[in-house]
TORKOL-4160 file (C-alpha; in steps of 0.2 Angstrom, whole numbers, padded with zeros to 4 digits, m for minus):
330
<pt num="1" X="m0231" Y="m0180" Z="0960"/>
<pt num="2" X="m0232" Y="m0200" Z="0959"/>
<pt num="3" X="m0247" Y="m0206" Z="0949"/>
<pt num="4" X="m0255" Y="m0222" Z="0955"/>
<pt num="5" X="m0266" Y="m0231" Z="0941"/>
<pt num="6" X="m0280" Y="m0242" Z="0947"/>
<pt num="7" X="m0287" Y="m0254" Z="0934"/>
<pt num="8" X="m0305" Y="m0261" Z="0938"/>
<pt num="9" X="m0309" Y="m0275" Z="0926"/>
<pt num="10" X="m0328" Y="m0277" Z="0924"/>
<pt num="11" X="m0340" Y="m0291" Z="0918"/>
<pt num="12" X="m0358" Y="m0290" Z="0922"/>
<pt num="13" X="m0354" Y="m0280" Z="0938"/>
<pt num="14" X="m0368" Y="m0267" Z="0935"/>
<pt num="15" X="m0375" Y="m0270" Z="0953"/>
<pt num="16" X="m0358" Y="m0267" Z="0961"/>
<pt num="17" X="m0351" Y="m0253" Z="0952"/>
<pt num="18" X="m0357" Y="m0239" Z="0963"/>
<pt num="19" X="m0352" Y="m0248" Z="0979"/>
<pt num="20" X="m0335" Y="m0252" Z="0971"/>
<pt num="21" X="m0332" Y="m0233" Z="0966"/>
<pt num="22" X="m0338" Y="m0227" Z="0983"/>
<pt num="23" X="m0326" Y="m0239" Z="0992"/>
<pt num="24" X="m0311" Y="m0234" Z="0981"/>
<pt num="25" X="m0315" Y="m0215" Z="0984"/>
<pt num="26" X="m0315" Y="m0218" Z="1003"/>
<pt num="27" X="m0299" Y="m0228" Z="1001"/>
<pt num="28" X="m0290" Y="m0212" Z="0994"/>
<pt num="29" X="m0291" Y="m0204" Z="1011"/>
<pt num="30" X="m0278" Y="m0217" Z="1017"/>
<pt num="31" X="m0266" Y="m0213" Z="1003"/>
<pt num="32" X="m0252" Y="m0200" Z="1005"/>
<pt num="33" X="m0257" Y="m0182" Z="0999"/>
<pt num="34" X="m0242" Y="m0182" Z="0988"/>
<pt num="35" X="m0250" Y="m0196" Z="0976"/>
<pt num="36" X="m0262" Y="m0193" Z="0962"/>
<pt num="37" X="m0274" Y="m0207" Z="0957"/>
<pt num="38" X="m0282" Y="m0212" Z="0940"/>
<pt num="39" X="m0294" Y="m0225" Z="0937"/>
<pt num="40" X="m0295" Y="m0236" Z="0921"/>
<pt num="41" X="m0312" Y="m0245" Z="0920"/>
<pt num="42" X="m0312" Y="m0259" Z="0907"/>
<pt num="43" X="m0329" Y="m0267" Z="0902"/>
<pt num="44" X="m0326" Y="m0285" Z="0895"/>
<pt num="45" X="m0342" Y="m0284" Z="0884"/>
<pt num="46" X="m0354" Y="m0286" Z="0899"/>
<pt num="47" X="m0372" Y="m0291" Z="0895"/>
<pt num="48" X="m0380" Y="m0280" Z="0908"/>
<pt num="49" X="m0379" Y="m0261" Z="0911"/>
<pt num="50" X="m0361" Y="m0261" Z="0917"/>
<pt num="51" X="m0355" Y="m0250" Z="0903"/>
<pt num="52" X="m0368" Y="m0237" Z="0905"/>
<pt num="53" X="m0364" Y="m0236" Z="0924"/>
<pt num="54" X="m0346" Y="m0234" Z="0920"/>
<pt num="55" X="m0349" Y="m0220" Z="0909"/>
<pt num="56" X="m0359" Y="m0211" Z="0923"/>
<pt num="57" X="m0345" Y="m0214" Z="0934"/>
<pt num="58" X="m0333" Y="m0207" Z="0921"/>
<pt num="59" X="m0344" Y="m0191" Z="0919"/>
<pt num="60" X="m0342" Y="m0188" Z="0937"/>
<pt num="61" X="m0323" Y="m0189" Z="0938"/>
<pt num="62" X="m0318" Y="m0187" Z="0920"/>
<pt num="63" X="m0302" Y="m0178" Z="0923"/>
<pt num="64" X="m0294" Y="m0194" Z="0931"/>
<pt num="65" X="m0303" Y="m0209" Z="0924"/>
<pt num="66" X="m0305" Y="m0218" Z="0908"/>
<pt num="67" X="m0318" Y="m0231" Z="0902"/>
<pt num="68" X="m0314" Y="m0244" Z="0889"/>
<pt num="69" X="m0327" Y="m0255" Z="0881"/>
<pt num="70" X="m0321" Y="m0270" Z="0871"/>
<pt num="71" X="m0330" Y="m0277" Z="0856"/>
<pt num="72" X="m0332" Y="m0295" Z="0863"/>
<pt num="73" X="m0328" Y="m0304" Z="0879"/>
<pt num="74" X="m0310" Y="m0309" Z="0878"/>
<pt num="75" X="m0307" Y="m0314" Z="0897"/>
<pt num="76" X="m0300" Y="m0304" Z="0911"/>
<pt num="77" X="m0281" Y="m0307" Z="0906"/>
<pt num="78" X="m0283" Y="m0301" Z="0888"/>
<pt num="79" X="m0293" Y="m0286" Z="0895"/>
<pt num="80" X="m0279" Y="m0281" Z="0906"/>
<pt num="81" X="m0268" Y="m0279" Z="0891"/>
<pt num="82" X="m0280" Y="m0267" Z="0884"/>
<pt num="83" X="m0280" Y="m0257" Z="0901"/>
<pt num="84" X="m0261" Y="m0257" Z="0901"/>
<pt num="85" X="m0261" Y="m0248" Z="0885"/>
<pt num="86" X="m0270" Y="m0234" Z="0893"/>
<pt num="87" X="m0260" Y="m0233" Z="0909"/>
<pt num="88" X="m0250" Y="m0217" Z="0914"/>
<pt num="89" X="m0246" Y="m0221" Z="0931"/>
<pt num="90" X="m0229" Y="m0224" Z="0939"/>
<pt num="91" X="m0236" Y="m0239" Z="0948"/>
<pt num="92" X="m0251" Y="m0250" Z="0943"/>
<pt num="93" X="m0263" Y="m0261" Z="0953"/>
<pt num="94" X="m0278" Y="m0271" Z="0948"/>
<pt num="95" X="m0294" Y="m0272" Z="0958"/>
<pt num="96" X="m0310" Y="m0282" Z="0953"/>
<pt num="97" X="m0327" Y="m0273" Z="0954"/>
<pt num="98" X="m0334" Y="m0286" Z="0965"/>
<pt num="99" X="m0325" Y="m0280" Z="0981"/>
<pt num="100" X="m0320" Y="m0297" Z="0986"/>
<pt num="101" X="m0302" Y="m0291" Z="0988"/>
<pt num="102" X="m0302" Y="m0277" Z="1001"/>
<pt num="103" X="m0298" Y="m0260" Z="0995"/>
<pt num="104" X="m0288" Y="m0257" Z="1011"/>
<pt num="105" X="m0274" Y="m0267" Z="1003"/>
<pt num="106" X="m0270" Y="m0253" Z="0990"/>
<pt num="107" X="m0262" Y="m0240" Z="1003"/>
<pt num="108" X="m0252" Y="m0255" Z="1010"/>
<pt num="109" X="m0246" Y="m0260" Z="0993"/>
<pt num="110" X="m0242" Y="m0242" Z="0988"/>
<pt num="111" X="m0232" Y="m0240" Z="1004"/>
<pt num="112" X="m0221" Y="m0255" Z="0999"/>
<pt num="113" X="m0219" Y="m0247" Z="0982"/>
<pt num="114" X="m0213" Y="m0231" Z="0989"/>
<pt num="115" X="m0201" Y="m0240" Z="1000"/>
<pt num="116" X="m0193" Y="m0248" Z="0984"/>
<pt num="117" X="m0203" Y="m0264" Z="0980"/>
<pt num="118" X="m0206" Y="m0266" Z="0961"/>
<pt num="119" X="m0218" Y="m0280" Z="0964"/>
<pt num="120" X="m0231" Y="m0282" Z="0978"/>
<pt num="121" X="m0242" Y="m0297" Z="0979"/>
<pt num="122" X="m0257" Y="m0301" Z="0990"/>
<pt num="123" X="m0260" Y="m0319" Z="0996"/>
<pt num="124" X="m0276" Y="m0326" Z="1002"/>
<pt num="125" X="m0276" Y="m0334" Z="1019"/>
<pt num="126" X="m0294" Y="m0337" Z="1020"/>
<pt num="127" X="m0309" Y="m0335" Z="1008"/>
<pt num="128" X="m0327" Y="m0334" Z="1011"/>
<pt num="129" X="m0333" Y="m0342" Z="0995"/>
<pt num="130" X="m0344" Y="m0357" Z="0993"/>
<pt num="131" X="m0338" Y="m0375" Z="0996"/>
<pt num="132" X="m0336" Y="m0378" Z="0977"/>
<pt num="133" X="m0326" Y="m0362" Z="0974"/>
<pt num="134" X="m0314" Y="m0366" Z="0988"/>
<pt num="135" X="m0312" Y="m0384" Z="0982"/>
<pt num="136" X="m0308" Y="m0380" Z="0964"/>
<pt num="137" X="m0296" Y="m0366" Z="0969"/>
<pt num="138" X="m0287" Y="m0378" Z="0981"/>
<pt num="139" X="m0286" Y="m0391" Z="0967"/>
<pt num="140" X="m0280" Y="m0378" Z="0954"/>
<pt num="141" X="m0266" Y="m0371" Z="0966"/>
<pt num="142" X="m0261" Y="m0388" Z="0972"/>
<pt num="143" X="m0258" Y="m0394" Z="0954"/>
<pt num="144" X="m0249" Y="m0378" Z="0948"/>
<pt num="145" X="m0238" Y="m0378" Z="0964"/>
<pt num="146" X="m0233" Y="m0396" Z="0959"/>
<pt num="147" X="m0230" Y="m0395" Z="0941"/>
<pt num="148" X="m0227" Y="m0377" Z="0936"/>
<pt num="149" X="m0224" Y="m0364" Z="0950"/>
<pt num="150" X="m0218" Y="m0371" Z="0966"/>
<pt num="151" X="m0218" Y="m0354" Z="0975"/>
<pt num="152" X="m0236" Y="m0349" Z="0974"/>
<pt num="153" X="m0247" Y="m0350" Z="0990"/>
<pt num="154" X="m0260" Y="m0364" Z="0991"/>
<pt num="155" X="m0274" Y="m0351" Z="0993"/>
<pt num="156" X="m0268" Y="m0341" Z="0978"/>
<pt num="157" X="m0264" Y="m0323" Z="0974"/>
<pt num="158" X="m0277" Y="m0310" Z="0975"/>
<pt num="159" X="m0270" Y="m0295" Z="0966"/>
<pt num="160" X="m0254" Y="m0286" Z="0963"/>
<pt num="161" X="m0246" Y="m0269" Z="0963"/>
<pt num="162" X="m0232" Y="m0267" Z="0950"/>
<pt num="163" X="m0219" Y="m0254" Z="0946"/>
<pt num="164" X="m0222" Y="m0246" Z="0928"/>
<pt num="165" X="m0206" Y="m0255" Z="0922"/>
<pt num="166" X="m0213" Y="m0272" Z="0927"/>
<pt num="167" X="m0229" Y="m0268" Z="0918"/>
<pt num="168" X="m0219" Y="m0264" Z="0902"/>
<pt num="169" X="m0210" Y="m0281" Z="0903"/>
<pt num="170" X="m0228" Y="m0289" Z="0903"/>
<pt num="171" X="m0233" Y="m0279" Z="0888"/>
<pt num="172" X="m0218" Y="m0283" Z="0878"/>
<pt num="173" X="m0221" Y="m0302" Z="0880"/>
<pt num="174" X="m0239" Y="m0300" Z="0873"/>
<pt num="175" X="m0244" Y="m0317" Z="0879"/>
<pt num="176" X="m0263" Y="m0321" Z="0874"/>
<pt num="177" X="m0267" Y="m0337" Z="0883"/>
<pt num="178" X="m0259" Y="m0335" Z="0900"/>
<pt num="179" X="m0261" Y="m0331" Z="0918"/>
<pt num="180" X="m0256" Y="m0313" Z="0922"/>
<pt num="181" X="m0252" Y="m0316" Z="0940"/>
<pt num="182" X="m0242" Y="m0331" Z="0937"/>
<pt num="183" X="m0233" Y="m0322" Z="0923"/>
<pt num="184" X="m0229" Y="m0308" Z="0935"/>
<pt num="185" X="m0221" Y="m0321" Z="0947"/>
<pt num="186" X="m0212" Y="m0329" Z="0932"/>
<pt num="187" X="m0203" Y="m0313" Z="0929"/>
<pt num="188" X="m0192" Y="m0316" Z="0944"/>
<pt num="189" X="m0193" Y="m0300" Z="0953"/>
<pt num="190" X="m0192" Y="m0302" Z="0972"/>
<pt num="191" X="m0210" Y="m0299" Z="0978"/>
<pt num="192" X="m0217" Y="m0292" Z="0994"/>
<pt num="193" X="m0232" Y="m0303" Z="0999"/>
<pt num="194" X="m0246" Y="m0296" Z="1010"/>
<pt num="195" X="m0258" Y="m0309" Z="1017"/>
<pt num="196" X="m0277" Y="m0305" Z="1018"/>
<pt num="197" X="m0294" Y="m0313" Z="1020"/>
<pt num="198" X="m0305" Y="m0313" Z="1005"/>
<pt num="199" X="m0323" Y="m0308" Z="1007"/>
<pt num="200" X="m0338" Y="m0316" Z="1000"/>
<pt num="201" X="m0349" Y="m0308" Z="0986"/>
<pt num="202" X="m0363" Y="m0296" Z="0993"/>
<pt num="203" X="m0371" Y="m0293" Z="0976"/>
<pt num="204" X="m0371" Y="m0300" Z="0959"/>
<pt num="205" X="m0364" Y="m0317" Z="0953"/>
<pt num="206" X="m0347" Y="m0322" Z="0949"/>
<pt num="207" X="m0343" Y="m0322" Z="0930"/>
<pt num="208" X="m0330" Y="m0337" Z="0932"/>
<pt num="209" X="m0340" Y="m0351" Z="0924"/>
<pt num="210" X="m0334" Y="m0369" Z="0925"/>
<pt num="211" X="m0328" Y="m0368" Z="0907"/>
<pt num="212" X="m0318" Y="m0352" Z="0910"/>
<pt num="213" X="m0310" Y="m0360" Z="0925"/>
<pt num="214" X="m0305" Y="m0375" Z="0915"/>
<pt num="215" X="m0298" Y="m0364" Z="0901"/>
<pt num="216" X="m0288" Y="m0354" Z="0914"/>
<pt num="217" X="m0281" Y="m0371" Z="0921"/>
<pt num="218" X="m0276" Y="m0377" Z="0904"/>
<pt num="219" X="m0269" Y="m0360" Z="0899"/>
<pt num="220" X="m0259" Y="m0359" Z="0915"/>
<pt num="221" X="m0252" Y="m0377" Z="0914"/>
<pt num="222" X="m0247" Y="m0375" Z="0895"/>
<pt num="223" X="m0240" Y="m0358" Z="0898"/>
<pt num="224" X="m0229" Y="m0362" Z="0913"/>
<pt num="225" X="m0225" Y="m0381" Z="0912"/>
<pt num="226" X="m0219" Y="m0394" Z="0900"/>
<pt num="227" X="m0226" Y="m0408" Z="0912"/>
<pt num="228" X="m0240" Y="m0413" Z="0900"/>
<pt num="229" X="m0227" Y="m0417" Z="0887"/>
<pt num="230" X="m0216" Y="m0426" Z="0899"/>
<pt num="231" X="m0231" Y="m0436" Z="0905"/>
<pt num="232" X="m0233" Y="m0442" Z="0887"/>
<pt num="233" X="m0215" Y="m0447" Z="0886"/>
<pt num="234" X="m0215" Y="m0457" Z="0901"/>
<pt num="235" X="m0232" Y="m0465" Z="0898"/>
<pt num="236" X="m0226" Y="m0469" Z="0881"/>
<pt num="237" X="m0211" Y="m0478" Z="0888"/>
<pt num="238" X="m0222" Y="m0487" Z="0901"/>
<pt num="239" X="m0234" Y="m0493" Z="0888"/>
<pt num="240" X="m0220" Y="m0498" Z="0877"/>
<pt num="241" X="m0213" Y="m0509" Z="0891"/>
<pt num="242" X="m0230" Y="m0517" Z="0894"/>
<pt num="243" X="m0232" Y="m0520" Z="0875"/>
<pt num="244" X="m0214" Y="m0528" Z="0874"/>
<pt num="245" X="m0217" Y="m0539" Z="0889"/>
<pt num="246" X="m0234" Y="m0544" Z="0882"/>
<pt num="247" X="m0226" Y="m0548" Z="0865"/>
<pt num="248" X="m0213" Y="m0559" Z="0874"/>
<pt num="249" X="m0227" Y="m0569" Z="0883"/>
<pt num="250" X="m0237" Y="m0571" Z="0866"/>
<pt num="251" X="m0221" Y="m0577" Z="0857"/>
<pt num="252" X="m0217" Y="m0589" Z="0871"/>
<pt num="253" X="m0235" Y="m0595" Z="0871"/>
<pt num="254" X="m0235" Y="m0597" Z="0852"/>
<pt num="255" X="m0219" Y="m0607" Z="0852"/>
<pt num="256" X="m0225" Y="m0619" Z="0866"/>
<pt num="257" X="m0242" Y="m0621" Z="0858"/>
<pt num="258" X="m0251" Y="m0612" Z="0872"/>
<pt num="259" X="m0260" Y="m0599" Z="0861"/>
<pt num="260" X="m0279" Y="m0600" Z="0864"/>
<pt num="261" X="m0293" Y="m0590" Z="0857"/>
<pt num="262" X="m0298" Y="m0585" Z="0875"/>
<pt num="263" X="m0285" Y="m0571" Z="0874"/>
<pt num="264" X="m0298" Y="m0559" Z="0864"/>
<pt num="265" X="m0303" Y="m0550" Z="0880"/>
<pt num="266" X="m0285" Y="m0546" Z="0885"/>
<pt num="267" X="m0281" Y="m0541" Z="0868"/>
<pt num="268" X="m0296" Y="m0529" Z="0867"/>
<pt num="269" X="m0291" Y="m0521" Z="0884"/>
<pt num="270" X="m0274" Y="m0518" Z="0878"/>
<pt num="271" X="m0280" Y="m0510" Z="0862"/>
<pt num="272" X="m0293" Y="m0499" Z="0871"/>
<pt num="273" X="m0280" Y="m0493" Z="0883"/>
<pt num="274" X="m0267" Y="m0489" Z="0870"/>
<pt num="275" X="m0281" Y="m0480" Z="0859"/>
<pt num="276" X="m0286" Y="m0470" Z="0875"/>
<pt num="277" X="m0268" Y="m0465" Z="0878"/>
<pt num="278" X="m0265" Y="m0460" Z="0860"/>
<pt num="279" X="m0281" Y="m0449" Z="0860"/>
<pt num="280" X="m0275" Y="m0440" Z="0877"/>
<pt num="281" X="m0258" Y="m0438" Z="0869"/>
<pt num="282" X="m0265" Y="m0430" Z="0853"/>
<pt num="283" X="m0276" Y="m0418" Z="0864"/>
<pt num="284" X="m0261" Y="m0412" Z="0874"/>
<pt num="285" X="m0251" Y="m0409" Z="0859"/>
<pt num="286" X="m0266" Y="m0401" Z="0851"/>
<pt num="287" X="m0267" Y="m0388" Z="0865"/>
<pt num="288" X="m0249" Y="m0383" Z="0863"/>
<pt num="289" X="m0250" Y="m0382" Z="0844"/>
<pt num="290" X="m0266" Y="m0372" Z="0845"/>
<pt num="291" X="m0258" Y="m0359" Z="0856"/>
<pt num="292" X="m0243" Y="m0359" Z="0844"/>
<pt num="293" X="m0255" Y="m0355" Z="0830"/>
<pt num="294" X="m0264" Y="m0342" Z="0840"/>
<pt num="295" X="m0247" Y="m0333" Z="0843"/>
<pt num="296" X="m0240" Y="m0335" Z="0825"/>
<pt num="297" X="m0256" Y="m0328" Z="0816"/>
<pt num="298" X="m0254" Y="m0312" Z="0827"/>
<pt num="299" X="m0273" Y="m0308" Z="0829"/>
<pt num="300" X="m0275" Y="m0294" Z="0842"/>
<pt num="301" X="m0280" Y="m0301" Z="0859"/>
<pt num="302" X="m0293" Y="m0287" Z="0860"/>
<pt num="303" X="m0302" Y="m0274" Z="0850"/>
<pt num="304" X="m0308" Y="m0258" Z="0858"/>
<pt num="305" X="m0326" Y="m0253" Z="0854"/>
<pt num="306" X="m0328" Y="m0237" Z="0864"/>
<pt num="307" X="m0315" Y="m0226" Z="0873"/>
<pt num="308" X="m0320" Y="m0212" Z="0886"/>
<pt num="309" X="m0303" Y="m0204" Z="0890"/>
<pt num="310" X="m0302" Y="m0185" Z="0895"/>
<pt num="311" X="m0288" Y="m0187" Z="0909"/>
<pt num="312" X="m0277" Y="m0173" Z="0913"/>
<pt num="313" X="m0263" Y="m0184" Z="0914"/>
<pt num="314" X="m0262" Y="m0189" Z="0896"/>
<pt num="315" X="m0247" Y="m0177" Z="0892"/>
<pt num="316" X="m0238" Y="m0183" Z="0908"/>
<pt num="317" X="m0220" Y="m0190" Z="0905"/>
<pt num="318" X="m0226" Y="m0208" Z="0909"/>
<pt num="319" X="m0240" Y="m0207" Z="0896"/>
<pt num="320" X="m0238" Y="m0220" Z="0882"/>
<pt num="321" X="m0247" Y="m0220" Z="0865"/>
<pt num="322" X="m0260" Y="m0208" Z="0859"/>
<pt num="323" X="m0278" Y="m0206" Z="0865"/>
<pt num="324" X="m0293" Y="m0198" Z="0858"/>
<pt num="325" X="m0300" Y="m0186" Z="0870"/>
<pt num="326" X="m0319" Y="m0186" Z="0865"/>
<pt num="327" X="m0329" Y="m0197" Z="0876"/>
<pt num="328" X="m0335" Y="m0212" Z="0868"/>
<pt num="329" X="m0323" Y="m0212" Z="0853"/>
<pt num="330" X="m0324" Y="m0228" Z="0844"/>
């Protein structure tokens, strides 16, 4: 019997957990009877009662669910790595607890997997978010499409269903500061793409703050593009050409006796521009060096605080690793 693993990353989703679980349970009726389903809930150190609600959900279907609570907030992409370690399924999908991605996509994605697809992606055609959300998303995907991943849609990917072999490839890379959906696309597997309309939030607030969006953008650019480094190179050539031209002008003026004290303003403009460029260049290089340091020192991308896992699938052929069966095992 095929096993479908559904990962539900959570962060301050206490108001939405019950609705999300109810929607997922209803969705199971649209799946073939020949497939088994397991749920892996991962709490990225929420500040509300998300963890307690997840434990209640687990107690209601403990034989096919697991709850993972992290010691600190590490971001959704590192949290997914923790969930991957506890996946037993033959195929895996990720669905956020806010239900902005319709659960009806899961049976459709699973159908393509049964037909032989190793990678199924969903692409947003429209989204019912606020104006600022839509604008920042458009800018992000425009820039990523231009400098890093030409094949991504302008509206962005929503979620994915991957074969277990693809998940194992992601885990072997162990990238810490990256974008999982873009990394899946980078692997090169031919995807099946399903378009859909993204819903607005009915409860709660988005956990994607401006600082997290900026970090995601920087992580995505640095992880998938050398464009910033190339920008420094070309800008350096341009500033060098300007400086060389200006040096000739100054030399000619000095030889002809045309040097005047009035050039102080122009000199200061050149100095300020060159200094600003140097600071930007150092910042870009620093982003690359910091990520290199973060990889070299090999700190774990996450630490599990609590694990509730009493699934009956733990001894299945697809199970990886060892798991402690007592609920709430630290």
